[in-house]
Structure formats: C-alpha cells, structure tokens
Backbone as a printed PyTorch tensor [residue, N CA C, xyz], in Angstrom:
tensor([[[  3.3680,  23.4470, -13.7950],
         [  2.8670,  23.0900, -15.0360],
         [  3.9240,  22.6320, -15.9790]],

        [[  5.1530,  23.1730, -15.8530],
         [  6.2450,  22.7430, -16.6820],
         [  6.5650,  21.3670, -16.5320]],

        [[  6.4290,  20.8120, -15.2640],
         [  6.8490,  19.4370, -14.9290],
         [  5.7230,  18.5970, -15.4700]],

        [[  4.4810,  18.9790, -15.4160],
         [  3.4260,  18.1150, -15.8670],
         [  3.4920,  18.0230, -17.4700]],

        [[  3.7550,  19.1760, -18.0730],
         [  3.9850,  19.1500, -19.5340],
         [  5.1540,  18.3780, -19.9640]],

        [[  6.2400,  18.4030, -19.2390],
         [  7.3780,  17.5400, -19.4480],
         [  7.1100,  16.0560, -19.3170]],

        [[  6.2610,  15.6710, -18.3610],
         [  5.8920,  14.2670, -18.1730],
         [  5.0430,  13.7790, -19.2820]],

        [[  4.1380,  14.6100, -19.7890],
         [  3.3030,  14.2300, -20.9380],
         [  4.1780,  14.0950, -22.1270]],

        [[  5.1720,  14.9880, -22.3100],
         [  5.9890,  14.9760, -23.5300],
         [  6.8010,  13.5930, -23.5320]],

        [[  7.4330,  13.3350, -22.3220],
         [  8.1820,  12.1610, -22.2570],
         [  7.3420,  10.8300, -22.5590]],

        [[  6.1610,  10.7680, -21.9220],
         [  5.3520,   9.6570, -22.1530],
         [  4.7780,   9.4930, -23.5480]],

        [[  4.3920,  10.6540, -24.0240],
         [  3.8030,  10.5690, -25.5030],
         [  4.9390,  10.1150, -26.4140]],

        [[  6.0790,  10.6560, -26.2450],
         [  7.2420,  10.2570, -27.1630],
         [  7.6610,   8.7680, -26.9290]],

        [[  7.5580,   8.3270, -25.6630],
         [  7.9540,   6.9030, -25.4610],
         [  6.8840,   6.0010, -26.1240]],

        [[  5.6570,   6.4770, -26.1510],
         [  4.6720,   5.6270, -26.8330],
         [  4.6430,   5.8290, -28.4090]],

        [[  5.3890,   6.7810, -28.8620],
         [  5.4090,   7.1260, -30.3360],
         [  4.0400,   7.6650, -30.7260]],

        [[  3.3610,   8.3290, -29.8440],
         [  1.9830,   8.9190, -30.1720],
         [  1.0330,   7.9120, -29.6800]],

        [[ -0.2230,   8.0760, -30.1410],
         [ -1.2960,   7.2060, -29.7500],
         [ -1.7440,   7.4830, -28.2380]],

        [[ -1.3950,   8.7220, -27.8210],
         [ -1.6080,   9.0600, -26.4390],
         [ -2.9200,   9.9800, -26.2180]],

        [[ -3.5610,   9.6100, -25.2010],
         [ -4.7300,  10.4680, -24.7700],
         [ -4.4180,  11.0390, -23.4220]],

        [[ -4.3020,  12.4360, -23.2920],
         [ -3.9780,  13.0810, -22.0970],
         [ -5.2790,  13.5850, -21.5120]],

        [[ -5.6020,  13.1200, -20.2770],
         [ -6.7960,  13.5470, -19.5740],
         [ -6.5310,  14.5110, -18.4580]],

        [[ -7.3860,  15.5750, -18.4230],
         [ -7.1670,  16.5970, -17.4260],
         [ -8.4150,  16.7840, -16.6380]],

        [[ -8.2200,  17.2510, -15.3610],
         [ -9.3440,  17.5090, -14.4170],
         [ -9.7220,  19.0060, -14.5350]],

        [[ -8.9720,  19.8010, -15.2260],
         [ -9.3370,  21.2060, -15.3960],
         [ -8.9060,  21.7360, -16.7050]],

        [[ -9.7310,  22.5450, -17.3750],
         [ -9.4380,  23.1630, -18.6140],
         [ -8.1660,  23.9790, -18.5670]],

        [[ -7.9920,  24.8610, -17.5120],
         [ -6.8890,  25.6380, -17.4740],
         [ -5.5190,  24.8230, -17.4770]],

        [[ -5.5340,  23.7090, -16.7920],
         [ -4.3240,  22.8020, -16.7580],
         [ -4.0700,  22.3010, -18.1910]],

        [[ -5.0740,  21.8490, -18.8260],
         [ -4.9790,  21.3480, -20.2120],
         [ -4.3650,  22.4170, -21.0870]],

        [[ -4.8830,  23.6100, -21.0360],
         [ -4.4450,  24.7070, -21.8850],
         [ -2.8950,  25.0060, -21.5460]],

        [[ -2.5850,  25.0170, -20.3120],
         [ -1.1710,  25.3560, -19.8530],
         [ -0.1860,  24.2670, -20.3300]],

        [[ -0.6910,  23.0330, -20.2940],
         [  0.1610,  21.8750, -20.7800],
         [  0.3000,  21.9300, -22.2500]],

        [[ -0.8120,  22.2060, -22.9840],
         [ -0.7540,  22.2910, -24.4640],
         [  0.2860,  23.3160, -25.0010]],

        [[  0.1840,  24.4980, -24.2810],
         [  1.1950,  25.6080, -24.6790],
         [  2.6320,  25.1090, -24.5540]],

        [[  2.9070,  24.3220, -23.6060],
         [  4.2830,  23.8590, -23.4170],
         [  4.6230,  22.6040, -24.2560]],

        [[  3.5900,  21.9220, -24.6750],
         [  3.7590,  20.6040, -25.3570],
         [  3.7710,  20.6580, -26.7650]],

        [[  3.0410,  21.5980, -27.3850],
         [  2.8170,  21.6420, -28.8120],
         [  4.0760,  21.6240, -29.6300]],

        [[  4.8840,  22.6110, -29.3270],
         [  6.2480,  22.7240, -30.0080],
         [  7.0720,  21.4210, -29.9640]],

        [[  7.4020,  20.9210, -28.7070],
         [  8.2890,  19.7930, -28.6580],
         [  7.6960,  18.5390, -29.3290]],

        [[  6.3990,  18.3120, -29.3280],
         [  5.7960,  17.1480, -29.9520],
         [  5.7840,  17.3850, -31.4680]],

        [[  5.5790,  18.6240, -31.9500],
         [  5.6610,  18.9290, -33.3730],
         [  7.1160,  18.6180, -33.8990]],

        [[  8.1290,  19.0780, -33.0520],
         [  9.4850,  18.8010, -33.4340],
         [  9.8040,  17.2680, -33.5620]],

        [[  9.0290,  16.4880, -32.6970],
         [  9.2120,  15.0940, -32.6730],
         [  8.3630,  14.3400, -33.8090]],

        [[  7.5790,  15.0790, -34.5010],
         [  6.7680,  14.5670, -35.5730],
         [  5.5320,  13.8860, -35.0570]],

        [[  5.0210,  14.2960, -33.8970],
         [  3.8370,  13.7670, -33.2210],
         [  2.7620,  14.8580, -33.2920]],

        [[  1.7520,  14.6470, -34.0540],
         [  0.6850,  15.7350, -34.0870],
         [ -0.0700,  15.7760, -32.6980]],

        [[ -0.3620,  16.9800, -32.3110],
         [ -1.1200,  17.1660, -30.9660],
         [ -2.3140,  17.8760, -31.3040]],

        [[ -3.5480,  17.4030, -30.7440],
         [ -4.7590,  17.9960, -30.8460],
         [ -5.3020,  18.2620, -29.4470]],

        [[ -6.2040,  19.2430, -29.2340],
         [ -6.6590,  19.5050, -27.8340],
         [ -8.0530,  20.0050, -27.9440]],

        [[ -8.8630,  19.4570, -27.0520],
         [-10.2150,  19.9640, -26.7650],
         [ -9.9710,  21.3400, -26.0640]],

        [[-10.8080,  22.3360, -26.2880],
         [-10.7590,  23.5700, -25.6480],
         [ -9.6500,  24.5000, -26.1020]],

        [[ -8.9020,  24.0030, -27.1390],
         [ -7.8080,  24.8040, -27.7000],
         [ -8.0720,  24.7890, -29.1730]],

        [[ -8.0760,  23.6830, -29.8910],
         [ -8.2990,  23.6850, -31.3450],
         [ -9.7080,  24.0990, -31.6750]],

        [[ -9.8780,  24.7740, -32.7880],
         [-11.1750,  25.2560, -33.1860],
         [-12.0260,  24.2510, -33.9010]],

        [[-12.0040,  23.0700, -33.4360],
         [-12.8010,  21.9990, -33.9340],
         [-13.7390,  21.4050, -32.8360]],

        [[-14.8990,  20.8350, -33.2160],
         [-15.6840,  20.2510, -32.2430],
         [-15.1150,  18.9460, -31.7650]],

        [[-15.5770,  18.4690, -30.7020],
         [-14.9910,  17.2280, -30.0580],
         [-15.0910,  15.9400, -30.9540]],

        [[-16.2430,  15.7440, -31.6270],
         [-16.3300,  14.5390, -32.4700],
         [-15.3320,  14.6550, -33.6630]],

        [[-15.1060,  15.8150, -34.1860],
         [-14.0410,  15.9210, -35.2700],
         [-12.7380,  15.6930, -34.7550]],

        [[-12.4630,  16.2220, -33.5200],
         [-11.0620,  15.9920, -32.9040],
         [-10.8560,  14.4850, -32.7250]],

        [[-11.8560,  13.7710, -32.2570],
         [-11.7730,  12.2870, -32.0010],
         [-11.6440,  11.5610, -33.3390]],

        [[-12.2980,  12.0020, -34.3400],
         [-12.1700,  11.3390, -35.6530],
         [-10.7650,  11.4780, -36.2120]],

        [[-10.2140,  12.6230, -36.0400],
         [ -8.8050,  12.9150, -36.4400],
         [ -7.8320,  12.0260, -35.6460]],

        [[ -8.0110,  11.9790, -34.3610],
         [ -7.1660,  11.1410, -33.4560],
         [ -7.2650,   9.6810, -33.8280]],

        [[ -8.4040,   9.2500, -34.1450],
         [ -8.6030,   7.8790, -34.5580],
         [ -7.9540,   7.5750, -35.8120]],

        [[ -8.0080,   8.5140, -36.8370],
         [ -7.4130,   8.2880, -38.1220],
         [ -5.9040,   8.4600, -38.1890]],

        [[ -5.3570,   9.2970, -37.2860],
         [ -3.8770,   9.5440, -37.3540],
         [ -3.3030,   8.6600, -36.1320]],

        [[ -2.8770,   7.5150, -36.4250],
         [ -2.5120,   6.5160, -35.4890],
         [ -1.3480,   6.9870, -34.4150]],

        [[ -0.5430,   7.9370, -34.9570],
         [  0.4700,   8.3800, -34.0780],
         [  0.3190,   9.8140, -33.5340]],

        [[ -0.8770,  10.2820, -33.5020],
         [ -1.2250,  11.5500, -32.9880],
         [ -1.5410,  11.4270, -31.4230]],

        [[ -1.6260,  12.6220, -30.7840],
         [ -2.0360,  12.6350, -29.3910],
         [ -3.2390,  13.6690, -29.2530]],

        [[ -4.0210,  13.3880, -28.1870],
         [ -5.1170,  14.2040, -27.9890],
         [ -5.1740,  14.5310, -26.5530]],

        [[ -5.4970,  15.8020, -26.1810],
         [ -5.7350,  16.2860, -24.8200],
         [ -7.1790,  16.6660, -24.6630]],

        [[ -7.7030,  16.1670, -23.4740],
         [ -9.1550,  16.5570, -23.2470],
         [ -9.4690,  16.4120, -21.8060]],

        [[-10.7380,  16.7300, -21.5410],
         [-11.1950,  16.6640, -20.1990],
         [-12.2910,  15.5890, -20.0850]],

        [[-13.1860,  15.6860, -19.1290],
         [-14.0880,  14.5480, -18.9110],
         [-14.9500,  14.2480, -20.0690]],

        [[-15.3410,  15.0930, -20.9240],
         [-16.1600,  14.7150, -22.1580],
         [-15.3480,  13.7460, -22.9540]],

        [[-14.0070,  13.8790, -23.0880],
         [-13.2400,  12.9510, -23.8180],
         [-13.1380,  11.6150, -23.0840]],

        [[-12.9180,  11.7350, -21.7750],
         [-12.8470,  10.5080, -20.9980],
         [-14.1190,   9.6230, -21.1300]],

        [[-15.1960,  10.3580, -21.1890],
         [-16.4580,   9.5290, -21.1530],
         [-17.0020,   9.2720, -22.5930]],

        [[-16.4270,   9.8770, -23.6690],
         [-17.0450,   9.7500, -24.9510],
         [-16.1580,   9.3050, -26.0830]],

        [[-14.8710,   8.9630, -25.8640],
         [-14.0240,   8.5320, -26.9700],
         [-14.1590,   7.0560, -27.1560]],

        [[-14.1930,   6.6840, -28.4580],
         [-14.1900,   5.2740, -28.7660],
         [-13.1170,   5.1520, -29.9160]],

        [[-11.9370,   4.7300, -29.4750],
         [-10.8780,   4.6080, -30.4070],
         [-10.1290,   3.2780, -30.2210]],

        [[-10.6560,   2.1690, -30.8470],
         [-10.0800,   0.8260, -30.7560],
         [ -8.7420,   0.8380, -31.5160]],

        [[ -7.9370,  -0.0560, -31.2130],
         [ -6.7470,  -0.3740, -31.9530],
         [ -5.5870,   0.4730, -31.5090]],

        [[ -4.5370,   0.5210, -32.4570],
         [ -3.3090,   1.1830, -32.1790],
         [ -3.3510,   2.7040, -31.9810]],

        [[ -4.4060,   3.3880, -32.4070],
         [ -4.5250,   4.7900, -32.3940],
         [ -4.5840,   5.2910, -30.8700]],

        [[ -5.0120,   4.4590, -30.0220],
         [ -5.0510,   4.7360, -28.6060],
         [ -4.3220,   3.5860, -27.8420]],

        [[ -3.1670,   3.8400, -27.3970],
         [ -2.3250,   2.8720, -26.6510],
         [ -1.7270,   3.4050, -25.4020]],

        [[ -1.9800,   4.7020, -25.0930],
         [ -1.5690,   5.2930, -23.8350],
         [ -2.5360,   6.3010, -23.3440]],

        [[ -2.9170,   6.1680, -22.1130],
         [ -3.7710,   7.2200, -21.4530],
         [ -3.0080,   7.7670, -20.2970]],

        [[ -2.8410,   8.9970, -20.2080],
         [ -2.2140,   9.7610, -19.1270],
         [ -3.1530,  10.7740, -18.4460]],

        [[ -3.3550,  10.5460, -17.0920],
         [ -4.2380,  11.3390, -16.3600],
         [ -3.3720,  12.3980, -15.5500]],

        [[ -3.7430,  13.6120, -15.5200],
         [ -2.9210,  14.5980, -14.7760],
         [ -3.0980,  14.4990, -13.3030]],

        [[ -4.3200,  14.1830, -12.8640],
         [ -4.6640,  14.1390, -11.4490],
         [ -5.6730,  13.0680, -11.1670]],

        [[ -5.8320,  12.6880,  -9.9570],
         [ -7.0610,  11.8000,  -9.6240],
         [ -8.2900,  12.6630,  -9.8750]],

        [[ -9.2330,  12.0570, -10.5530],
         [-10.4690,  12.7710, -10.8590],
         [-11.4920,  12.8850,  -9.8120]],

        [[-11.1240,  13.4420,  -8.7010],
         [-12.1310,  13.5620,  -7.6190],
         [-13.3640,  14.4230,  -8.0240]],

        [[-14.5200,  14.2370,  -7.3210],
         [-15.6390,  15.0170,  -7.6630],
         [-15.3990,  16.4860,  -7.2950]],

        [[-15.8790,  17.4260,  -8.0180],
         [-15.8260,  18.8330,  -7.6900],
         [-16.8810,  19.1720,  -6.6120]],

        [[-16.5800,  19.9120,  -5.6810],
         [-17.5480,  20.2330,  -4.5740],
         [-18.5730,  21.2320,  -5.2330]],

        [[-19.8340,  20.9460,  -4.8530],
         [-20.9480,  21.7880,  -5.2460],
         [-22.0690,  21.6330,  -4.2800]],

        [[-23.0470,  22.3150,  -4.2490],
         [-24.1220,  22.1990,  -3.3490],
         [-24.8220,  20.7460,  -3.5140]],

        [[-25.0210,  20.3190,  -4.7750],
         [-25.5390,  19.0250,  -5.0480],
         [-24.5980,  17.9650,  -4.5260]],

        [[-23.3500,  18.0740,  -4.7690],
         [-22.3370,  17.0680,  -4.3550],
         [-22.2330,  16.9910,  -2.8050]],

        [[-22.3080,  18.0950,  -2.2180],
         [-22.2410,  18.0760,  -0.7310],
         [-23.4750,  17.3780,  -0.1240]],

        [[-24.6200,  17.5900,  -0.7330],
         [-25.8610,  16.9800,  -0.1850],
         [-25.7720,  15.4510,  -0.4720]],

        [[-25.3470,  15.0500,  -1.6130],
         [-25.2480,  13.6490,  -1.9180],
         [-24.1950,  12.9230,  -1.0350]],

        [[-23.1210,  13.6510,  -0.8880],
         [-21.9680,  13.1870,  -0.0980],
         [-22.4270,  12.8920,   1.3380]],

        [[-23.2050,  13.8220,   1.8880],
         [-23.8000,  13.6300,   3.2370],
         [-24.7540,  12.5750,   3.3950]],

        [[-25.5790,  12.2940,   2.3690],
         [-26.4940,  11.2250,   2.2690],
         [-25.8930,   9.9100,   2.0820]],

        [[-24.8660,   9.8370,   1.1830],
         [-24.3800,   8.5490,   0.7400],
         [-23.0730,   8.0920,   1.2870]],

        [[-22.6180,   8.7680,   2.4070],
         [-21.4390,   8.2020,   2.9910],
         [-20.0570,   8.9150,   2.7800]],

        [[-20.0630,  10.1890,   2.6660],
         [-18.8940,  10.9760,   2.6690],
         [-17.7540,  10.4660,   1.8000]],

        [[-16.6440,  10.0350,   2.4000],
         [-15.5110,   9.5710,   1.6110],
         [-15.8750,   8.4520,   0.6880]],

        [[-16.7560,   7.4670,   1.2280],
         [-17.1120,   6.3490,   0.3440],
         [-17.8350,   6.7670,  -0.9090]],

        [[-18.5990,   7.8310,  -0.8550],
         [-19.2730,   8.3590,  -1.9740],
         [-18.3100,   8.9710,  -3.0070]],

        [[-17.3880,   9.7260,  -2.4740],
         [-16.3360,  10.3520,  -3.2620],
         [-15.4620,   9.2860,  -3.9740]],

        [[-15.1190,   8.2520,  -3.1500],
         [-14.2900,   7.2070,  -3.7720],
         [-15.0270,   6.4850,  -4.8500]],

        [[-16.3360,   6.2610,  -4.6090],
         [-17.1650,   5.5080,  -5.6460],
         [-17.2570,   6.2410,  -6.9760]],

        [[-17.4360,   7.6220,  -6.8630],
         [-17.4060,   8.4280,  -8.0840],
         [-16.1230,   8.3520,  -8.7680]],

        [[-14.9930,   8.5650,  -8.0590],
         [-13.7060,   8.5300,  -8.5840],
         [-13.3740,   7.1960,  -9.1790]],

        [[-13.7140,   6.0750,  -8.5250],
         [-13.4620,   4.7820,  -9.1030],
         [-14.1420,   4.5970, -10.4090]],

        [[-15.4210,   5.1380, -10.5320],
         [-16.1790,   4.9930, -11.8250],
         [-15.4760,   5.8090, -12.8410]],

        [[-15.0040,   6.9450, -12.5630],
         [-14.2550,   7.8660, -13.5430],
         [-12.9910,   7.0840, -14.0960]],

        [[-12.3250,   6.5110, -13.1100],
         [-11.0930,   5.8280, -13.5470],
         [-11.3840,   4.5690, -14.4220]],

        [[-12.4690,   3.9150, -13.9380],
         [-12.8400,   2.7580, -14.7310],
         [-13.3430,   3.0690, -16.1790]],

        [[-14.0410,   4.2250, -16.2490],
         [-14.4700,   4.8070, -17.5250],
         [-13.2930,   5.1320, -18.4350]],

        [[-12.2780,   5.7360, -17.8010],
         [-11.0820,   6.0540, -18.6150],
         [-10.3080,   4.8210, -19.0530]],

        [[-10.1700,   3.9720, -18.1180],
         [ -9.4660,   2.6580, -18.5050],
         [-10.2130,   1.9060, -19.6430]],

        [[-11.5220,   2.0100, -19.5850],
         [-12.3600,   1.3500, -20.6380],
         [-12.0760,   1.9710, -21.9960]],

        [[-11.6350,   3.2020, -22.0430],
         [-11.3670,   3.8180, -23.3810],
         [-10.1160,   3.0620, -23.9130]],

        [[ -9.2300,   2.5250, -23.0990],
         [ -7.9920,   2.0150, -23.6410],
         [ -8.2040,   0.5750, -24.2290]],

        [[ -9.1110,  -0.0740, -23.6530],
         [ -9.2890,  -1.5610, -24.0370],
         [-10.6860,  -1.7270, -24.5500]],

        [[-10.8410,  -1.5810, -25.8840],
         [-12.1940,  -1.5380, -26.5810],
         [-12.4940,  -2.9250, -27.2690]],

        [[-11.3050,  -3.5980, -27.5660],
         [-11.5270,  -4.9240, -28.3420],
         [-10.5920,  -6.0000, -27.6700]],

        [[-10.7990,  -7.2410, -27.9720],
         [ -9.9340,  -8.2890, -27.4340],
         [ -8.4550,  -8.1630, -27.6780]],

        [[ -8.1280,  -7.5410, -28.8070],
         [ -6.7250,  -7.4840, -29.2280],
         [ -6.0870,  -6.0290, -28.9180]],

        [[ -6.8630,  -5.1980, -28.1310],
         [ -6.3090,  -3.9150, -27.7360],
         [ -5.3560,  -4.1500, -26.5060]],

        [[ -4.4590,  -3.2890, -26.4250],
         [ -3.5120,  -3.2300, -25.3170],
         [ -3.0110,  -1.8110, -25.0650]],

        [[ -2.4610,  -1.5030, -23.9050],
         [ -2.0480,  -0.1940, -23.7570],
         [ -1.5050,   0.0540, -22.3060]],

        [[ -1.2040,   1.3460, -22.0700],
         [ -0.6150,   1.6950, -20.7410],
         [ -1.4680,   2.8770, -20.1920]],

        [[ -1.7830,   2.7710, -18.9350],
         [ -2.5060,   3.8100, -18.2080],
         [ -1.5680,   4.3840, -17.2410]],

        [[ -1.4340,   5.6810, -17.2830],
         [ -0.4810,   6.4310, -16.3370],
         [ -1.2150,   7.4490, -15.5310]],

        [[ -1.0380,   7.4220, -14.2520],
         [ -1.5970,   8.4930, -13.3690],
         [ -0.5520,   9.3150, -12.8910]],

        [[ -0.4000,  10.5930, -13.2230],
         [  0.7710,  11.3990, -12.8150],
         [  0.6550,  11.8040, -11.4000]],

        [[ -0.4680,  11.7780, -10.7390],
         [ -0.7430,  12.1860,  -9.3890],
         [ -0.1650,  11.1060,  -8.3970]],

        [[  0.7980,  11.5560,  -7.6550],
         [  1.3990,  10.6300,  -6.7330],
         [  0.5170,  10.4700,  -5.5080]],

        [[ -0.5350,  11.1430,  -5.3670],
         [ -1.4860,  11.1040,  -4.2290],
         [ -2.6560,  10.0770,  -4.5000]],

        [[ -2.5430,   9.3140,  -5.5270],
         [ -3.7010,   8.2440,  -5.6800],
         [ -3.6590,   7.2700,  -4.6870]],

        [[ -4.7700,   7.1960,  -3.9280],
         [ -4.7540,   6.2140,  -2.8110],
         [ -4.9220,   4.8140,  -3.2470]],

        [[ -4.3650,   3.8990,  -2.6360],
         [ -4.4220,   2.4190,  -3.0770],
         [ -5.7840,   1.9440,  -3.0170]],

        [[ -6.6170,   2.5300,  -2.2530],
         [ -8.1300,   2.1360,  -2.1330],
         [ -8.8160,   2.1980,  -3.4130]],

        [[ -8.2730,   3.0270,  -4.3930],
         [ -9.0070,   3.1590,  -5.6840],
         [ -8.5420,   2.1200,  -6.7070]],

        [[ -7.6940,   1.2890,  -6.3160],
         [ -7.1460,   0.2710,  -7.3050],
         [ -8.3380,  -0.6800,  -7.7910]],

        [[ -9.4220,  -0.6910,  -7.1200],
         [-10.5400,  -1.4720,  -7.5520],
         [-11.2580,  -0.9870,  -8.8120]],

        [[-10.7000,   0.2520,  -9.2770],
         [-11.3240,   0.7530, -10.5870],
         [-10.7900,  -0.0650, -11.7190]],

        [[ -9.7200,  -0.8150, -11.5180],
         [ -9.1290,  -1.5350, -12.6540],
         [ -9.5240,  -2.9970, -12.5860]],

        [[ -9.6020,  -3.6590, -13.8200],
         [ -9.9600,  -4.9950, -13.7680],
         [ -9.0090,  -5.9120, -13.1320]],

        [[ -9.4410,  -7.1050, -12.6800],
         [ -8.4820,  -8.0780, -12.1080],
         [ -7.3820,  -8.4200, -13.1040]],

        [[ -6.1400,  -8.5990, -12.6060],
         [ -5.1340,  -8.9230, -13.5110],
         [ -4.3180,  -7.6940, -14.1040]],

        [[ -4.9030,  -6.5240, -13.9380],
         [ -4.1430,  -5.3760, -14.3290],
         [ -3.0460,  -4.9830, -13.3730]],

        [[ -1.8560,  -5.0410, -13.8150],
         [ -0.6640,  -4.7500, -12.8890],
         [ -0.5900,  -3.2790, -12.6520]],

        [[ -0.5920,  -2.9370, -11.3350],
         [ -0.4130,  -1.5230, -10.9330],
         [  0.9270,  -1.3850, -10.3240]],

        [[  1.7240,  -0.5060, -10.8970],
         [  3.1620,  -0.3010, -10.3620],
         [  3.2980,   1.1940, -10.1210]],

        [[  3.8980,   1.5250,  -8.9910],
         [  4.2380,   2.8490,  -8.6360],
         [  5.6880,   3.1360,  -8.9750]],

        [[  5.9900,   4.0220,  -9.9340],
         [  7.3080,   4.2850, -10.4550],
         [  7.4860,   5.7190, -10.8140]],

        [[  8.8040,   6.1260, -10.9500],
         [  9.0550,   7.5380, -11.3230],
         [  8.8270,   7.6850, -12.8160]],

        [[  8.9530,   8.9020, -13.3310],
         [  8.7120,   9.1710, -14.7370],
         [  9.5950,   8.3860, -15.6870]],

        [[ 10.8780,   8.3760, -15.4080],
         [ 11.8760,   7.6970, -16.2040],
         [ 11.5120,   6.2550, -16.4290]],

        [[ 11.2140,   5.6120, -15.4010],
         [ 10.8560,   4.2130, -15.3840],
         [  9.5010,   4.0110, -16.0180]],

        [[  8.4790,   4.9490, -15.8800],
         [  7.2950,   4.7850, -16.5260],
         [  7.4950,   4.9380, -18.0150]],

        [[  8.3140,   5.8550, -18.4760],
         [  8.4890,   6.0290, -20.0030],
         [  9.2070,   4.7750, -20.5400]],

        [[ 10.1950,   4.3410, -19.8070],
         [ 10.8980,   3.0500, -20.2880],
         [  9.9300,   1.8960, -20.3160]],

        [[  9.1570,   1.7620, -19.2660],
         [  8.2130,   0.6140, -19.2740],
         [  7.1150,   0.7200, -20.3830]],

        [[  6.7150,   2.0060, -20.6290],
         [  5.6660,   2.2300, -21.6450],
         [  6.2810,   1.8840, -22.9760]],

        [[  7.4710,   2.2440, -23.3030],
         [  8.1520,   1.9270, -24.5390],
         [  8.3460,   0.5110, -24.6890]],

        [[  8.8370,  -0.1990, -23.7130],
         [  9.0700,  -1.6260, -23.6960],
         [  7.8050,  -2.3830, -23.9430]],

        [[  6.7490,  -2.0520, -23.0500],
         [  5.4380,  -2.7940, -23.1570],
         [  4.8350,  -2.6030, -24.5800]],

        [[  4.8190,  -1.4230, -25.0950],
         [  4.1460,  -1.2290, -26.3860],
         [  4.9340,  -1.8480, -27.4810]],

        [[  6.3110,  -1.8800, -27.3400],
         [  7.1090,  -2.5630, -28.4350],
         [  6.9370,  -4.0090, -28.3920]],

        [[  6.7970,  -4.6390, -27.1810],
         [  6.5940,  -6.0770, -27.0790],
         [  5.2090,  -6.5450, -27.4860]],

        [[  4.2450,  -5.6420, -27.3690],
         [  2.8600,  -6.0580, -27.6820],
         [  2.2000,  -5.5070, -28.9830]],

        [[  3.2130,  -4.9680, -29.7780],
         [  2.8640,  -4.3710, -31.0530],
         [  2.2750,  -5.5080, -31.9220]],

        [[  1.1000,  -5.2630, -32.6210],
         [  0.5050,  -6.2180, -33.5340],
         [  1.5640,  -6.5590, -34.6670]],

        [[  1.6560,  -7.7490, -35.0940],
         [  2.5310,  -8.2460, -36.1130],
         [  1.9860,  -8.0090, -37.4570]]])
C-alpha cells in the first residue's frame, strides 16, 4: 500500500491537484488516504475521501468541484456519480482494473453470458464510465492513469477512438501528466 500511496502522491502533485483517485476496495482507499493526507497537505493540495471524511458524497463532490486544486478519493459510487467539468477534474487514477466481484448472481450471469467475455464487458463499461467523468464538455482535457500493470490490452476498447494509450513507469507517467496538463491549460 505504501507504493500505491506513493504513486497517487506523485501523480496528484504532478497534476497540481484536480485528481480523482478511484479504488476497487474501501480498505485500500483508507490505507492510501492514511499515507497520502500528510504529504499532500504539506504540498498545499487539499485531499478529501469518501468513507473517511464525515461528509456525505454529494457534499464531498461539491467541495471537490469548487476547490479546483483539491483531490478526491472514492470507490464505484464516485466513479458512477461525479460530474465535475472543467479544470477541477483533470486527472483520474485507478488503483486496479475494476473487475466484477464474484457473487452468486455474478457466477450465474457469467455462466449464462459467456464467462470471460461477460467479465470483460462489465469491466469495459466501468472503465468507460470512469473515463466519461474526465471529459464532460468539449473543452475538457485530462489524463487517465491505471496503476494496475495487469490491465489486458483487450480492454482498450473502453476508451474512445483517438485516445492514446501508453504503458509507462510511474516517473514517466508523472512527467507526461505534468507536461500534458501544462500544454493544454486553458488560456
């Protein structure tokens, strides 16, 4: 978890805030928040977190939207329900590929609808939903980072045509994020 928290810190600082950190598990979110809150505070970047802060999700999203250089950590409710157009959301970082969680219902549907193809379809939709948070208007721009090195290339269809997908290490991702956001900053 220390490495995951470090990756979030480096990326959020490279973007100067405006980052949405998405997690596949509440425990992972909380563990990263514990390690991330102090360093981001020291850097002058406010950090808010679903399942940590004593505020409801709509309030956290309103604060995130209003404070252009803050960061927000959340789970699938944030991935599916945040609407933050403009500069306040310019970076999305996913901790892991959002595969479906096994359950009795999931196993039955998986058996009925094609096993791996069913899982891939659900995961592709989750990635598409998350990416859709980043680009809300014609003039929006941003960077989407998946920290999970195990993301299969067959899921690339989750992203619109023309979206450049690059596999890089953390240092290169941070440098690329900083450069891209600086070059596409509204005048």
